[in-house]
VONUVO-37708 format. One record per atom (N, C-alpha, C): residue in one letter; atom name; y, z, x. Coordinates in steps of 0.05 Angstrom, whole numbers. Example, Ala and Ser with C-alpha at 12.3 -4.5 7.8 and 13.67 -1.06 7.14 Angstrom:
<rec a, N, <-114, 156, 264>>;
<rec a, CA, <-90, 156, 246>>;
<rec a, C, <-66, 156, 264>>;
<rec s, N, <-45, 142, 257>>;
<rec s, CA, <-21, 143, 273>>;
<rec s, C, <1, 157, 258>>;
This chain:
<rec x, N, <-24, 0, 17>>;
<rec x, CA, <0, 0, 0>>;
<rec x, C, <26, 0, 17>>;
<rec x, N, <25, 16, 38>>;
<rec x, CA, <49, 18, 56>>;
<rec x, C, <52, -9, 70>>;
<rec x, N, <29, -21, 77>>;
<rec x, CA, <31, -48, 91>>;
<rec x, C, <45, -69, 73>>;
<rec x, N, <37, -68, 47>>;
<rec x, CA, <50, -87, 28>>;
<rec x, C, <79, -82, 25>>;
<rec x, N, <88, -57, 26>>;
<rec x, CA, <116, -50, 24>>;
<rec x, C, <131, -59, 49>>;
<rec x, N, <119, -57, 72>>;
<rec x, CA, <130, -65, 97>>;
<rec x, C, <132, -96, 97>>;
<rec x, N, <112, -110, 87>>;
<rec x, CA, <113, -139, 85>>;
<rec x, C, <135, -148, 67>>;
<rec x, N, <138, -135, 44>>;
<rec x, CA, <159, -141, 25>>;
<rec x, C, <187, -138, 39>>;
<rec x, N, <190, -117, 53>>;
<rec x, CA, <216, -111, 66>>;
<rec x, C, <224, -132, 86>>;
<rec x, N, <204, -145, 98>>;
<rec x, CA, <209, -165, 118>>;
<rec x, C, <208, -194, 107>>;
<rec x, N, <198, -197, 82>>;
<rec x, CA, <197, -223, 69>>;
<rec x, C, <223, -229, 55>>;
<rec x, N, <242, -240, 68>>;
<rec x, CA, <269, -244, 59>>;
<rec x, C, <269, -263, 32>>;
<rec x, N, <254, -283, 33>>;
<rec x, CA, <254, -301, 10>>;
<rec x, C, <243, -287, -16>>;
<rec x, N, <222, -270, -12>>;
<rec x, CA, <211, -255, -35>>;
<rec x, C, <231, -236, -45>>;
<rec x, N, <246, -223, -27>>;
<rec x, CA, <266, -204, -36>>;
<rec x, C, <289, -217, -50>>;
<rec x, N, <297, -240, -42>>;
<rec x, CA, <319, -256, -55>>;
<rec x, C, <310, -264, -82>>;
<rec x, N, <284, -273, -85>>;
<rec x, CA, <274, -282, -110>>;
<rec x, C, <273, -258, -129>>;
<rec x, N, <263, -235, -119>>;
<rec x, CA, <263, -212, -136>>;
<rec x, C, <290, -201, -145>>;
<rec x, N, <310, -204, -127>>;
<rec x, CA, <337, -197, -134>>;
<rec x, C, <347, -215, -156>>;
<rec x, N, <341, -241, -155>>;
<rec x, CA, <350, -258, -176>>;
<rec x, C, <337, -251, -203>>;
<rec x, N, <311, -243, -203>>;
<rec x, CA, <298, -235, -227>>;
<rec x, C, <310, -210, -237>>;
<rec x, N, <317, -191, -221>>;
<rec x, CA, <329, -166, -230>>;
<rec x, C, <356, -170, -241>>;
<rec x, N, <372, -188, -229>>;
<rec x, CA, <399, -194, -240>>;
<rec x, C, <397, -208, -267>>;
<rec x, N, <379, -226, -270>>;
<rec x, CA, <374, -239, -296>>;
<rec x, C, <366, -218, -317>>;
<rec x, N, <348, -201, -309>>;
<rec x, CA, <339, -179, -328>>;
<rec x, C, <363, -162, -338>>;
<rec x, N, <379, -154, -319>>;
<rec x, CA, <404, -137, -327>>;
<rec x, C, <422, -153, -343>>;
<rec x, N, <428, -177, -335>>;
<rec x, CA, <449, -192, -350>>;
<rec x, C, <441, -200, -377>>;
<rec x, N, <414, -203, -382>>;
<rec x, CA, <404, -209, -409>>;
<rec x, C, <409, -187, -428>>;
<rec x, N, <414, -162, -419>>;
<rec x, CA, <420, -139, -436>>;
<rec x, C, <448, -134, -440>>;
<rec x, N, <466, -150, -431>>;
<rec x, CA, <494, -144, -433>>;
<rec x, C, <506, -152, -459>>;
<rec x, N, <527, -141, -469>>;
<rec x, CA, <538, -148, -495>>;
<rec x, C, <548, -177, -495>>;
<rec x, N, <550, -188, -519>>;
<rec x, CA, <559, -216, -521>>;
<rec x, C, <590, -215, -524>>;
<rec x, N, <602, -210, -500>>;
<rec x, CA, <632, -209, -499>>;
<rec x, C, <642, -230, -479>>;
<rec x, N, <665, -240, -484>>;
<rec x, CA, <677, -261, -466>>;
<rec x, C, <677, -252, -437>>;
<rec x, N, <686, -226, -432>>;
<rec x, CA, <687, -216, -405>>;
<rec x, C, <661, -215, -391>>;
<rec x, N, <641, -208, -406>>;
<rec x, CA, <614, -208, -395>>;
<rec x, C, <604, -237, -389>>;
<rec x, N, <610, -256, -406>>;
<rec x, CA, <600, -283, -400>>;
<rec x, C, <608, -293, -372>>;
<rec x, N, <634, -289, -366>>;
<rec x, CA, <645, -298, -340>>;
<rec x, C, <631, -286, -317>>;
<rec x, N, <629, -259, -318>>;
<rec x, CA, <616, -244, -297>>;
<rec x, C, <586, -253, -294>>;
<rec x, N, <572, -252, -317>>;
<rec x, CA, <544, -260, -318>>;
<rec x, C, <539, -288, -306>>;
<rec x, N, <555, -306, -315>>;
<rec x, CA, <552, -335, -305>>;
<rec x, C, <554, -334, -274>>;
<rec x, N, <575, -323, -263>>;
<rec x, CA, <579, -322, -234>>;
<rec x, C, <558, -307, -219>>;
<rec x, N, <550, -284, -231>>;
<rec x, CA, <531, -267, -218>>;
<rec x, C, <503, -280, -217>>;
<rec x, N, <494, -292, -238>>;
<rec x, CA, <469, -306, -238>>;
<rec x, C, <470, -330, -217>>;
<rec x, N, <492, -345, -217>>;
<rec x, CA, <494, -368, -200>>;
<rec x, C, <493, -358, -170>>;
<rec x, N, <509, -337, -164>>;
<rec x, CA, <510, -329, -135>>;
<rec x, C, <483, -315, -127>>;
<rec x, N, <471, -299, -143>>;
<rec x, CA, <448, -284, -136>>;
<rec x, C, <423, -302, -133>>;
<rec x, N, <422, -322, -150>>;
<rec x, CA, <398, -340, -149>>;
<rec x, C, <403, -362, -126>>;
<rec x, N, <428, -366, -119>>;
<rec x, CA, <434, -385, -97>>;
<rec x, C, <424, -374, -70>>;
<rec x, N, <423, -349, -67>>;
<rec x, CA, <414, -338, -42>>;
<rec x, C, <386, -348, -33>>;
<rec x, N, <367, -344, -52>>;
<rec x, CA, <339, -352, -48>>;
<rec x, C, <337, -383, -47>>;
<rec x, N, <352, -396, -65>>;
<rec x, CA, <350, -425, -66>>;
<rec x, C, <358, -438, -40>>;
<rec x, N, <379, -426, -26>>;
<rec x, CA, <387, -437, -1>>;
<rec x, C, <368, -431, 22>>;
<rec x, N, <354, -409, 20>>;
<rec x, CA, <333, -403, 40>>;
<rec x, C, <310, -422, 37>>;
<rec x, N, <304, -429, 12>>;
<rec x, CA, <282, -448, 7>>;
<rec x, C, <291, -476, 17>>;
<rec x, N, <315, -483, 13>>;
<rec x, CA, <326, -508, 24>>;
<rec x, C, <325, -509, 54>>;
<rec x, N, <331, -486, 67>>;
<rec x, CA, <330, -484, 95>>;
<rec x, C, <303, -490, 108>>;
<rec x, N, <282, -483, 93>>;
<rec x, CA, <254, -489, 103>>;
<rec x, C, <249, -519, 104>>;
<rec x, N, <264, -534, 88>>;
<rec x, CA, <258, -563, 87>>;
<rec x, C, <281, -579, 103>>;
<rec x, N, <297, -564, 119>>;
<rec x, CA, <318, -577, 133>>;
<rec x, C, <308, -594, 155>>;
<rec x, N, <324, -615, 164>>;
<rec x, CA, <314, -632, 183>>;
<rec x, C, <325, -628, 211>>;
<rec x, N, <342, -607, 213>>;
<rec x, CA, <353, -600, 239>>;
<rec x, C, <360, -571, 241>>;
<rec x, N, <363, -560, 265>>;
<rec x, CA, <372, -532, 268>>;
<rec x, C, <399, -528, 257>>;
<rec x, N, <417, -546, 260>>;
<rec x, CA, <444, -544, 249>>;
<rec x, C, <444, -542, 218>>;
<rec x, N, <427, -560, 206>>;
<rec x, CA, <424, -559, 177>>;
<rec x, C, <412, -531, 169>>;
<rec x, N, <392, -523, 182>>;
<rec x, CA, <379, -497, 177>>;
<rec x, C, <399, -475, 177>>;
<rec x, N, <416, -474, 199>>;
<rec x, CA, <436, -454, 201>>;
<rec x, C, <456, -455, 178>>;
<rec x, N, <463, -479, 170>>;
<rec x, CA, <483, -483, 149>>;
<rec x, C, <472, -471, 122>>;
<rec x, N, <446, -475, 117>>;
<rec x, CA, <436, -463, 92>>;
<rec x, C, <435, -432, 93>>;
<rec x, N, <431, -422, 117>>;
<rec x, CA, <431, -392, 120>>;
<rec x, C, <460, -381, 117>>;
<rec x, N, <480, -397, 126>>;
<rec x, CA, <508, -389, 123>>;
<rec x, C, <515, -390, 93>>;
<rec x, N, <505, -409, 79>>;
<rec x, CA, <512, -411, 50>>;
<rec x, C, <498, -388, 36>>;
<rec x, N, <474, -382, 44>>;
<rec x, CA, <459, -359, 32>>;
<rec x, C, <474, -333, 36>>;
<rec x, N, <485, -329, 60>>;
<rec x, CA, <501, -306, 67>>;
<rec x, C, <525, -304, 49>>;
<rec x, N, <538, -326, 46>>;
<rec x, CA, <563, -327, 29>>;
<rec x, C, <556, -320, -1>>;
<rec x, N, <534, -330, -10>>;
<rec x, CA, <525, -324, -36>>;
<rec x, C, <518, -294, -40>>;
<rec x, N, <507, -282, -19>>;
<rec x, CA, <500, -254, -20>>;
<rec x, C, <526, -237, -22>>;
<rec x, N, <546, -245, -6>>;
<rec x, CA, <571, -231, -7>>;
<rec x, C, <585, -235, -34>>;
<rec x, N, <583, -259, -45>>;
<rec x, CA, <595, -262, -71>>;
<rec x, C, <580, -246, -93>>;
<rec x, N, <554, -244, -90>>;
<rec x, CA, <538, -226, -109>>;
<rec x, C, <547, -199, -108>>;
<rec x, N, <553, -188, -84>>;
<rec x, CA, <563, -161, -82>>;
<rec x, C, <589, -157, -97>>;
<rec x, N, <606, -178, -95>>;
<rec x, CA, <633, -176, -110>>;
<rec x, C, <627, -174, -141>>;
<rec x, N, <611, -191, -150>>;
<rec x, CA, <606, -192, -180>>;
<rec x, C, <591, -167, -189>>;
<rec x, N, <573, -157, -173>>;
<rec x, CA, <560, -131, -181>>;
<rec x, C, <579, -109, -181>>;
<rec x, N, <597, -108, -163>>;
<rec x, CA, <618, -86, -163>>;
<rec x, C, <636, -89, -187>>;
<rec x, N, <643, -114, -194>>;
<rec x, CA, <660, -118, -218>>;
<rec x, C, <645, -110, -242>>;
<rec x, N, <620, -116, -245>>;
<rec x, CA, <605, -109, -267>>;
<rec x, C, <602, -79, -270>>;
<rec x, N, <598, -66, -247>>;
<rec x, CA, <597, -35, -247>>;
<rec x, C, <624, -24, -255>>;
<rec x, N, <646, -33, -243>>;
<rec x, CA, <671, -21, -248>>;
<rec x, C, <683, -27, -276>>;
<rec x, N, <674, -47, -289>>;
<rec x, CA, <683, -53, -315>>;
<rec x, C, <668, -36, -336>>;
<rec x, N, <645, -24, -327>>;
<rec x, CA, <630, -6, -343>>;
<rec x, C, <610, -20, -362>>;
<rec x, N, <603, -43, -356>>;
<rec x, CA, <583, -57, -373>>;
<rec x, C, <553, -50, -366>>;
<rec x, N, <548, -39, -342>>;
<rec x, CA, <522, -30, -334>>;
<rec x, C, <525, -4, -321>>;
<rec x, N, <504, 12, -323>>;
<rec x, CA, <504, 38, -310>>;
<rec x, C, <507, 37, -281>>;
<rec x, N, <522, 55, -268>>;
<rec x, CA, <527, 55, -240>>;
<rec x, C, <501, 56, -225>>;
<rec x, N, <481, 73, -234>>;
<rec x, CA, <456, 76, -220>>;
<rec x, C, <441, 49, -218>>;
<rec x, N, <441, 34, -240>>;
<rec x, CA, <427, 8, -240>>;
<rec x, C, <440, -12, -221>>;
<rec x, N, <467, -13, -221>>;
<rec x, CA, <482, -30, -204>>;
<rec x, C, <478, -22, -175>>;
<rec x, N, <479, 4, -169>>;
<rec x, CA, <477, 13, -141>>;
<rec x, C, <451, 5, -128>>;
<rec x, N, <429, 5, -144>>;
<rec x, CA, <403, -4, -134>>;
<rec x, C, <406, -34, -126>>;
<rec x, N, <418, -49, -143>>;
<rec x, CA, <420, -79, -136>>;
<rec x, C, <440, -83, -114>>;
<rec x, N, <461, -67, -111>>;
<rec x, CA, <480, -68, -90>>;
<rec x, C, <466, -62, -63>>;
<rec x, N, <450, -41, -63>>;
<rec x, CA, <435, -33, -39>>;
<rec x, C, <418, -55, -28>>;
<rec x, N, <404, -68, -48>>;
<rec x, CA, <386, -91, -40>>;
<rec x, C, <401, -114, -31>>;
<rec x, N, <423, -119, -44>>;
<rec x, CA, <440, -142, -37>>;
<rec x, C, <452, -138, -8>>;
<rec x, N, <460, -114, -3>>;
<rec x, CA, <471, -107, 24>>;
<rec x, C, <450, -110, 45>>;
<rec x, N, <426, -101, 40>>;
<rec x, CA, <405, -105, 59>>;
<rec x, C, <399, -134, 65>>;
<rec x, N, <398, -150, 43>>;
<rec x, CA, <393, -179, 45>>;
<rec x, C, <417, -192, 61>>;
<rec x, N, <441, -184, 55>>;
<rec x, CA, <464, -194, 68>>;
<rec x, C, <462, -188, 98>>;
<rec x, N, <455, -163, 105>>;
<rec x, CA, <453, -156, 134>>;
<rec x, C, <432, -172, 148>>;
<rec x, N, <410, -176, 135>>;
<rec x, CA, <388, -193, 147>>;
<rec x, C, <398, -222, 151>>;
<rec x, N, <412, -233, 131>>;
<rec x, CA, <422, -259, 134>>;
<rec x, C, <443, -261, 157>>;
<rec x, N, <461, -242, 157>>;
<rec x, CA, <481, -242, 178>>;
<rec x, C, <469, -242, 206>>;
<rec x, N, <449, -225, 209>>;
<rec x, CA, <434, -223, 234>>;
<rec x, C, <422, -250, 241>>;
<rec x, N, <409, -262, 221>>;
<rec x, CA, <396, -288, 227>>;
<rec x, C, <418, -309, 234>>;
<rec x, N, <440, -309, 221>>;
<rec x, CA, <461, -329, 227>>;
<rec x, C, <472, -325, 254>>;
<rec x, N, <476, -299, 263>>;
<rec x, CA, <486, -294, 290>>;
<rec x, C, <464, -304, 310>>;
<rec x, N, <439, -299, 305>>;
<rec x, CA, <419, -307, 323>>;
<rec x, C, <418, -338, 325>>;
<rec x, N, <422, -352, 302>>;
<rec x, CA, <420, -382, 301>>;
<rec x, C, <446, -393, 316>>;
<rec x, N, <468, -378, 316>>;
<rec x, CA, <491, -386, 330>>;
<rec x, C, <489, -379, 360>>;
<rec x, N, <469, -365, 367>>;
<rec x, CA, <464, -357, 395>>;
<rec x, C, <484, -334, 404>>;
<rec x, N, <493, -318, 385>>;
<rec x, CA, <511, -296, 392>>;
<rec x, C, <496, -270, 391>>;
<rec x, N, <504, -252, 410>>;
<rec x, CA, <492, -226, 411>>;
<rec x, C, <503, -209, 388>>;
<rec x, N, <486, -191, 379>>;
<rec x, CA, <497, -173, 357>>;
<rec x, C, <489, -144, 363>>;
Protein backbone atom coordinates (compact mmCIF):
# COMPACT_ATOMS: atom_id res chain seq x y z
CA UNK A 1 0.00 0.00 0.00
CA UNK A 2 2.79 2.41 0.89
CA UNK A 3 4.55 1.58 -2.39
CA UNK A 4 1.37 2.47 -4.33
CA UNK A 5 1.19 5.81 -2.50
CA UNK A 6 4.86 6.49 -3.29
CA UNK A 7 4.28 5.63 -6.96
CA UNK A 8 1.27 7.97 -7.09
CA UNK A 9 3.30 10.80 -5.55
CA UNK A 10 5.91 10.43 -8.28
CA UNK A 11 3.47 9.86 -11.17
CA UNK A 12 2.91 13.43 -12.23
CA UNK A 13 0.48 12.70 -15.05
CA UNK A 14 -1.73 10.56 -12.78
CA UNK A 15 -1.77 13.31 -10.17
CA UNK A 16 -2.73 15.90 -12.79
CA UNK A 17 -5.51 13.66 -14.09
CA UNK A 18 -6.78 13.12 -10.54
CA UNK A 19 -6.67 16.87 -9.87
CA UNK A 20 -8.82 17.47 -12.95
CA UNK A 21 -11.33 14.87 -11.74
CA UNK A 22 -11.48 16.46 -8.28
CA UNK A 23 -11.98 19.95 -9.72
CA UNK A 24 -14.80 18.73 -11.96
CA UNK A 25 -16.41 16.98 -9.00
CA UNK A 26 -16.32 20.12 -6.85
CA UNK A 27 -17.48 22.47 -9.60
CA UNK A 28 -20.45 20.25 -10.45
CA UNK A 29 -21.79 20.94 -6.94
CA UNK A 30 -21.61 24.74 -7.21
CA UNK A 31 -24.75 26.88 -7.40
CA UNK A 32 -26.08 27.94 -10.77
CA UNK A 33 -24.95 31.57 -10.45
CA UNK A 34 -23.30 33.80 -13.04
CA UNK A 35 -20.25 34.39 -10.83
CA UNK A 36 -19.75 30.67 -10.37
CA UNK A 37 -20.01 30.02 -14.14
CA UNK A 38 -17.04 32.24 -14.93
CA UNK A 39 -14.83 30.79 -12.20
CA UNK A 40 -15.87 27.21 -12.98
CA UNK A 41 -15.22 27.58 -16.69
CA UNK A 42 -11.72 28.96 -16.15
CA UNK A 43 -10.90 26.53 -13.33
CA UNK A 44 -11.89 23.46 -15.33
CA UNK A 45 -9.97 24.71 -18.36
CA UNK A 46 -6.77 25.46 -16.42
CA UNK A 47 -6.80 22.37 -14.20
CA UNK A 48 -7.42 19.92 -17.04
CA UNK A 49 -4.88 21.71 -19.22
CA UNK A 50 -2.05 20.68 -16.90
CA UNK A 51 -2.38 16.96 -17.62
CA UNK A 52 -3.30 17.52 -21.26
CA UNK A 53 -0.05 19.38 -21.85
CA UNK A 54 1.98 16.68 -20.13
CA UNK A 55 0.32 14.14 -22.41
CA UNK A 56 1.19 16.28 -25.42
CA UNK A 57 4.78 16.52 -24.19
CA UNK A 58 5.13 12.74 -24.43
CA UNK A 59 4.38 12.97 -28.15
CA UNK A 60 6.65 15.92 -28.84
CA UNK A 61 9.17 15.71 -31.64
CA UNK A 62 11.99 17.66 -29.99
CA UNK A 63 13.41 18.58 -26.62
CA UNK A 64 12.41 22.21 -27.24
CA UNK A 65 8.81 21.22 -27.94
CA UNK A 66 8.83 18.93 -24.88
CA UNK A 67 10.06 21.80 -22.70
CA UNK A 68 7.41 24.14 -24.12
CA UNK A 69 4.60 21.76 -23.16
CA UNK A 70 6.00 21.56 -19.62
CA UNK A 71 6.15 25.36 -19.44
CA UNK A 72 2.51 25.59 -20.55
CA UNK A 73 1.54 22.96 -17.95
CA UNK A 74 3.30 25.04 -15.28
CA UNK A 75 1.44 28.17 -16.34
CA UNK A 76 -1.84 26.25 -16.20
CA UNK A 77 -0.99 25.02 -12.69
CA UNK A 78 -0.32 28.58 -11.56
CA UNK A 79 -3.58 29.74 -13.13
CA UNK A 80 -5.41 26.91 -11.38
CA UNK A 81 -4.09 28.16 -8.04
CA UNK A 82 -5.50 31.61 -8.80
CA UNK A 83 -8.98 30.28 -9.61
CA UNK A 84 -9.01 27.98 -6.58
CA UNK A 85 -8.14 30.91 -4.30
CA UNK A 86 -10.86 33.02 -5.89
CA UNK A 87 -13.39 30.21 -5.44
CA UNK A 88 -12.35 29.86 -1.80
CA UNK A 89 -12.39 33.59 -1.06
CA UNK A 90 -15.79 34.19 -2.63
CA UNK A 91 -17.16 31.50 -0.30
CA UNK A 92 -18.63 29.13 -2.88
CA UNK A 93 -16.72 26.09 -1.54
CA UNK A 94 -15.53 25.23 1.94
CA UNK A 95 -12.01 26.34 2.76
CA UNK A 96 -11.00 22.80 3.79
CA UNK A 97 -12.02 21.37 0.41
CA UNK A 98 -10.17 24.06 -1.51
CA UNK A 99 -7.06 23.86 0.67
CA UNK A 100 -6.69 20.17 -0.21
CA UNK A 101 -6.81 21.04 -3.91
CA UNK A 102 -4.46 23.99 -3.42
CA UNK A 103 -1.93 21.78 -1.66
CA UNK A 104 -2.02 19.27 -4.50
CA UNK A 105 -1.80 22.02 -7.11
CA UNK A 106 1.18 23.57 -5.32
CA UNK A 107 2.97 20.22 -5.23
CA UNK A 108 2.27 19.66 -8.94
CA UNK A 109 3.42 23.20 -9.70
CA UNK A 110 6.67 22.65 -7.79
CA UNK A 111 7.31 19.40 -9.64
CA UNK A 112 6.68 21.10 -12.98
CA UNK A 113 8.89 24.07 -12.10
CA UNK A 114 11.70 21.72 -11.14
CA UNK A 115 11.33 19.83 -14.41
CA UNK A 116 11.31 23.06 -16.44
CA UNK A 117 14.48 24.26 -14.73
CA UNK A 118 16.15 20.92 -15.41
CA UNK A 119 15.04 21.04 -19.05
CA UNK A 120 16.50 24.54 -19.33
CA UNK A 121 19.73 23.25 -17.82
CA UNK A 122 19.58 25.57 -14.81
CA UNK A 123 20.54 24.59 -11.30
CA UNK A 124 17.87 24.79 -8.62
